SESE-122293 format. One line per field, with one value per atom (N, C-alpha, C): atom name; x, y, z. Coordinates in nm, 2 decimals, always signed. Atoms other than C-alpha are relative to their C-alpha. Example, Ala and Ser with C-alpha at 12.3 -4.5 7.8 and 13.67 -1.06 7.14 Angstrom:
2
name c(N CA C N CA C)
east c(+0.09 +1.23 +0.09 -0.09 +1.37 -0.08)
north c(-0.12 -0.45 +0.12 -0.11 -0.11 +0.11)
up c(+0.00 +0.78 +0.00 +0.00 +0.71 +0.08)
This chain:
106
name c(N CA C N CA C N CA C N CA C N CA C N CA C N CA C N CA C N CA C N CA C N CA C N CA C N CA C N CA C N CA C N CA C N CA C N CA C N CA C N CA C N CA C N CA C N CA C N CA C N CA C N CA C N CA C N CA C N CA C N CA C N CA C N CA C N CA C N CA C N CA C N CA C N CA C N CA C N CA C N CA C N CA C N CA C N CA C N CA C N CA C N CA C N CA C N CA C N CA C N CA C N CA C N CA C N CA C N CA C N CA C N CA C N CA C N CA C N CA C N CA C N CA C N CA C N CA C N CA C N CA C N CA C N CA C N CA C N CA C N CA C N CA C N CA C N CA C N CA C N CA C N CA C N CA C N CA C N CA C N CA C N CA C N CA C N CA C N CA C N CA C N CA C N CA C N CA C N CA C N CA C N CA C N CA C N CA C N CA C N CA C N CA C N CA C N CA C N CA C N CA C N CA C N CA C N CA C N CA C N CA C N CA C)
east c(+0.08 +0.00 +0.09 -0.07 +0.11 -0.03 +0.01 +0.17 -0.04 +0.05 -0.03 +0.05 -0.06 +0.12 -0.11 +0.10 -0.14 +0.07 -0.05 -0.04 -0.12 +0.11 -0.30 +0.03 -0.03 -0.34 +0.06 -0.05 -0.25 +0.15 -0.14 +0.10 +0.02 -0.01 +0.03 +0.02 -0.02 +0.15 -0.03 +0.04 +0.01 +0.04 -0.02 +0.10 -0.05 +0.05 -0.03 -0.08 +0.08 -0.22 -0.14 +0.13 -0.55 -0.10 +0.10 -0.85 -0.13 +0.13 -1.17 +0.02 -0.01 -1.20 -0.14 +0.14 -1.53 -0.01 +0.00 -1.50 -0.14 +0.14 -1.88 -0.04 +0.03 -1.90 +0.11 -0.10 -1.59 +0.12 -0.10 -1.35 +0.07 -0.07 -1.11 +0.06 -0.07 -0.93 +0.13 -0.12 -0.59 +0.00 +0.00 -0.54 +0.08 -0.07 -0.45 -0.01 +0.01 -0.53 -0.13 +0.12 -0.88 -0.08 +0.08 -1.02 -0.02 +0.02 -1.16 +0.08 -0.07 -0.96 -0.09 +0.09 -1.18 +0.09 -0.07 -1.06 +0.02 -0.01 -1.13 +0.12 -0.11 -0.86 +0.13 -0.12 -0.60 +0.07 -0.08 -0.32 +0.04 -0.03 -0.21 -0.02 +0.02 -0.28 +0.06 -0.08 -0.02 +0.04 -0.04 +0.05 +0.11 -0.11 +0.40 +0.01 -0.03 +0.50 -0.13 +0.12 +0.14 -0.02 +0.03 +0.04 -0.14 +0.13 -0.23 -0.07 +0.06 -0.29 +0.08 -0.08 -0.18 +0.12 -0.12 +0.07 +0.10 -0.10 +0.24 +0.13 -0.12 +0.60 +0.00 +0.01 +0.67 +0.03 -0.03 +0.80 -0.11 +0.12 +0.47 +0.03 -0.01 +0.42 -0.08 +0.07 +0.28 -0.15 +0.15 -0.10 -0.04 +0.05 -0.25 -0.15 +0.13 -0.55 -0.11 +0.10 -0.72 -0.05 +0.04 -0.71 -0.09 +0.08 -0.85 -0.14 +0.13 -1.13 -0.08 +0.07 -1.21 -0.05 +0.05 -1.23 -0.12 +0.11 -1.45 -0.13 +0.11 -1.68 -0.06 +0.04 -1.69 -0.08 +0.07 -1.79 -0.13 +0.12 -2.04 -0.11 +0.10 -2.21 -0.06 +0.04 -2.22 -0.09 +0.07 -2.36 -0.11 +0.10 -2.58 +0.02 -0.04 -2.40 -0.05 +0.02 -2.48 +0.11 -0.10 -2.26 -0.08 +0.06 -2.36 +0.09 -0.08 -2.25 +0.01 -0.02 -2.16 -0.13 +0.13 -2.53 -0.08 +0.07 -2.62 -0.09 +0.09 -2.80 +0.07 -0.05 -2.75 -0.02 +0.00 -2.66 +0.04 -0.05 -2.64 +0.13 -0.12 -2.31 -0.03 +0.03 -2.30 +0.02 -0.01 -2.37 +0.09 -0.09 -2.19 +0.14 -0.14 -1.81 +0.05 -0.06 -1.63 +0.12 -0.11 -1.36 +0.13 -0.13 -1.08 +0.00 +0.00 -1.20 +0.04 -0.03 -1.17 +0.15 -0.14 -0.80 +0.08 -0.06 -0.74 +0.01 -0.02 -0.60 +0.00 -0.01 -0.65 +0.10)
north c(-0.12 +0.00 +0.12 -0.12 +0.35 +0.08 -0.09 +0.60 +0.14 -0.14 +0.92 +0.09 -0.09 +1.22 +0.12 -0.10 +1.46 +0.11 -0.12 +1.81 +0.08 -0.08 +1.99 +0.15 -0.15 +2.37 +0.04 -0.03 +2.36 -0.05 +0.05 +2.21 -0.14 +0.14 +1.85 -0.08 +0.09 +1.58 -0.14 +0.14 +1.23 -0.08 +0.08 +0.95 -0.15 +0.14 +0.60 -0.03 +0.04 +0.41 +0.06 -0.05 +0.57 -0.12 +0.10 +0.37 +0.03 -0.04 +0.54 +0.14 -0.13 +0.83 +0.04 -0.05 +1.02 +0.15 -0.14 +1.35 +0.06 -0.05 +1.39 +0.04 -0.03 +1.38 +0.09 -0.10 +1.60 -0.06 +0.06 +1.35 -0.12 +0.13 +1.05 -0.05 +0.06 +0.82 -0.07 +0.07 +0.67 -0.13 +0.12 +0.31 +0.03 -0.01 +0.30 +0.14 -0.13 +0.67 +0.01 +0.00 +0.61 +0.13 -0.13 +0.95 +0.03 -0.06 +1.13 +0.12 -0.12 +1.39 +0.08 -0.08 +1.67 +0.08 -0.08 +1.83 +0.15 -0.14 +2.17 +0.03 -0.02 +2.11 -0.03 +0.05 +1.99 +0.12 -0.09 +2.20 -0.07 +0.08 +1.92 -0.15 +0.14 +1.55 -0.06 +0.05 +1.38 -0.14 +0.14 +1.02 +0.00 +0.01 +1.00 -0.14 +0.13 +0.72 -0.08 +0.06 +0.64 -0.02 +0.01 +0.49 +0.06 -0.08 +0.75 -0.03 +0.03 +0.64 -0.11 +0.10 +0.38 +0.06 -0.06 +0.63 +0.04 -0.03 +0.67 -0.08 +0.08 +0.57 -0.12 +0.12 +0.23 +0.04 -0.04 +0.41 +0.09 -0.08 +0.61 +0.15 -0.15 +0.99 +0.05 -0.06 +1.22 +0.02 -0.02 +1.21 +0.10 -0.10 +1.52 -0.05 +0.05 +1.37 +0.10 -0.10 +1.70 +0.04 -0.02 +1.76 -0.11 +0.11 +1.41 +0.01 -0.02 +1.48 +0.10 -0.11 +1.80 -0.05 +0.05 +1.62 -0.10 +0.09 +1.35 +0.08 -0.08 +1.62 +0.07 -0.06 +1.80 -0.10 +0.10 +1.48 -0.04 +0.04 +1.39 +0.10 -0.11 +1.73 -0.01 +0.00 +1.70 -0.12 +0.12 +1.34 -0.03 +0.02 +1.38 -0.13 +0.11 +1.11 +0.01 +0.00 +1.01 -0.08 +0.06 +0.89 -0.06 +0.06 +0.66 +0.03 -0.01 +0.74 -0.14 +0.12 +0.48 -0.07 +0.06 +0.42 -0.04 +0.04 +0.35 +0.10 -0.11 +0.68 +0.07 -0.06 +0.82 +0.15 -0.15 +1.19 +0.04 -0.05 +1.38 +0.07 -0.08 +1.53 +0.15 -0.14 +1.89 +0.08 -0.09 +2.15 +0.12 -0.11 +2.43 -0.05 +0.04 +2.42 +0.04 -0.03 +2.40 +0.10 -0.10 +2.66 -0.07 +0.07 +2.40 -0.03 +0.03 +2.32 +0.12 -0.12 +2.68 +0.03 -0.02 +2.67 -0.11 +0.12 +2.34 +0.02 +0.00 +2.33 -0.15 +0.13 +2.03 +0.00)
up c(+0.00 +0.00 +0.00 +0.01 -0.07 +0.13 -0.12 +0.22 -0.05 +0.02 +0.21 +0.11 -0.10 +0.39 +0.01 -0.03 +0.55 +0.08 -0.08 +0.66 +0.03 -0.04 +0.86 +0.01 -0.01 +0.88 +0.13 -0.14 +1.25 +0.01 +0.00 +1.15 +0.03 -0.03 +1.25 -0.13 +0.11 +1.01 +0.03 -0.02 +0.97 -0.13 +0.13 +0.73 +0.03 +0.00 +0.65 -0.13 +0.11 +0.39 +0.01 +0.00 +0.29 +0.02 -0.03 +0.42 -0.07 +0.06 +0.33 -0.06 +0.07 +0.08 -0.04 +0.01 +0.10 -0.03 +0.03 -0.08 +0.01 +0.00 -0.11 +0.14 -0.14 +0.27 +0.07 -0.05 +0.31 +0.08 -0.08 +0.47 -0.06 +0.03 +0.45 +0.12 -0.12 +0.69 -0.05 +0.02 +0.72 +0.09 -0.09 +0.85 +0.13 -0.12 +1.21 +0.08 -0.07 +1.29 +0.08 -0.08 +1.42 +0.00 +0.01 +1.31 -0.15 +0.13 +1.01 -0.02 +0.04 +0.84 -0.10 +0.08 +0.70 -0.09 +0.10 +0.38 +0.04 -0.05 +0.54 +0.09 -0.09 +0.80 -0.06 +0.07 +0.55 -0.08 +0.09 +0.40 -0.13 +0.12 +0.17 +0.04 -0.01 +0.12 -0.12 +0.11 -0.10 +0.02 +0.01 -0.20 -0.10 +0.10 -0.36 -0.06 +0.07 -0.60 -0.03 +0.03 -0.69 -0.15 +0.14 -1.03 -0.02 +0.02 -1.12 -0.13 +0.12 -1.47 -0.07 +0.07 -1.73 -0.06 +0.05 -1.85 +0.11 -0.11 -1.51 -0.02 +0.01 -1.50 +0.10 -0.09 -1.33 +0.15 -0.13 -1.02 +0.06 -0.04 -1.00 -0.01 +0.00 -0.96 +0.12 -0.11 -0.70 -0.03 +0.01 -0.64 +0.10 -0.09 -0.49 +0.03 -0.03 -0.31 +0.01 -0.01 -0.26 -0.14 +0.14 -0.64 -0.05 +0.04 -0.69 +0.06 -0.06 -0.44 -0.07 +0.08 -0.62 -0.13 +0.13 -0.95 +0.02 -0.03 -0.80 +0.03 -0.03 -0.66 -0.13 +0.13 -1.00 -0.08 +0.07 -1.17 +0.06 -0.08 -0.90 -0.02 +0.02 -0.94 -0.14 +0.14 -1.31 -0.03 +0.03 -1.31 +0.11 -0.10 -1.00 +0.08 -0.08 -0.80 +0.14 -0.15 -0.44 +0.07 -0.08 -0.16 +0.12 -0.12 +0.13 +0.12 -0.12 +0.49 +0.07 -0.07 +0.75 +0.04 -0.03 +0.82 -0.12 +0.12 +0.46 -0.05 +0.05 +0.41 -0.12 +0.12 +0.06 +0.00 +0.00 +0.02 -0.15 +0.13 -0.31 +0.02 -0.01 -0.39 +0.02 -0.03 -0.25 -0.13 +0.12 -0.52 +0.03 -0.04 -0.33 +0.01 -0.02 -0.35 +0.14 -0.13 -0.02 -0.02 +0.01 +0.06 -0.04 +0.03 +0.03 -0.15 +0.15 -0.33 -0.08 +0.07 -0.43 +0.00 -0.01 -0.33 -0.08 +0.06 -0.52 -0.15 +0.14 -0.87 -0.05 +0.06 -1.10 -0.11)
């Protein structure tokens, strides 16, 4: 598994394999951390050496997880996707862009 490096706005840094990735709900988790990381609290979320496409070099390349989340949200809004929370309740993708999305470049 690839290690994702999370830098929070408060200066804290975490790392580990990504466990759950729920951009429509605004959060993700890392294995072993026991908490949700909200995109709003993140300065950066980077997975180095990731095979991001069939054209990636064998050693991989850097995956900006916040840019990936923004792209998922853009596609979800366009196609009217839904996301299920831990209780199985479906939510439509948010139509309003979050502040962190406005800072994120694809």
